[in-house]
N, C-alpha and C positions, 0 to 999 in steps of 0.2 A: 751749577754752572760747569760746563765742560769746555775746555780750551780746544780750539781747532787744531788739527794736526798741521795744517798749512800755516806757516809763520811761527810755529812753536818749536822748541828744541827739547831734547831729553837729556837728563843727567841722572847719574846713579848715586844714591846715598845709602849707606848701610845695606847694600844688596837690593834696594828697591829703586825702581825707575820712576822718575818724576818728570812731568812735562811742564815747561815754563815758557812765558812770553812777556814781552813788553808791547803795548799797543803800537801798531805800525805808524799811525799818525797821531799826533798829540791832540788832545781836546783843546778847546779855546783857552782855558786858564793855563794849561801846561805850555802851550805855544807862546803865551805872553810872559812866561817865567813866574807865574803866580801859584803854581802847584808843583808838588814834588813828583818825581818819577817813581812809579810803582811797578813791581814785577808780580805777575800772577803765577801760582804754582799749584799743581795737583798731582795725584798719582797718575802715572801714564796708563795703567790698566785699571778699570773699574773706579774711575774718579768719583769721590764723594765730597770731601771737604776741600775748600780752597784756601790757600795761604796767600795773603796780599802783603808783599814786602814793601815797606816805605823806605826808599833809598836815602832819604834825607837831603837830596839835592834835586835841582831842576833837571829837566831833560836836556841833553846836549844840544838839541836843535831849537832851543827856545830863543826868542827874539831879544831878550834883555841881557842875559849872561851866558852866551854860548861857551861851551867847553868841550874837551875831548874825552871825558870820562866814559869808559865802556863797562857794561855789565857783562862779565864773562861767565862761563860755566863754573869756574873756580869760586867766583863771588856768590853765585846762586847756590852752590853746594854748601858754602859756609852759612849762608842765610837760612837754608833749610835745616841744617844741623842746629843752629841757634834756636829756630822756631820749635823744633822737636824738643829741645831742652827746656823751652818755655811752656811746653804743654800742648803744642799742636798735635792733634790726632788726625792724620789725613783720611782715615776711614770714617770719621764722624762727619755727618753733613753740617754744612754751615761755613761761615767765613771766619778765619783767624787772621788777625793783623799783627805784624811784627815789624820792628824797625831795625834796619841794618845800615848804619851810616857809612856812606861812601865819601871819600875825599876827592873833590873835583880836580882833574888834571888841568893844567894851563892850556889855553887855546893855541 
């Protein structure tokens, strides 16, 4: 899987550039507040493996429990660092899933 350049952002961790994104529009379950928000991450150049970060909260734009929690580059850097420590190898093909619990902000 290769993330599109349009709609994605780049962060640097340990001297390597990573591209990340959250889906622009929620899927049906995410919109209903029944699924957690995920962030997809891969190397910016020569992507091979994909990291899927489970944020442990619903999307802010869900219908049941709207909130103001933002996923910032700082949060993504921390999630990538944690996943690398858990054994994610971005050069290895495949999907690696990691959880990085966010605390929802009040609406």
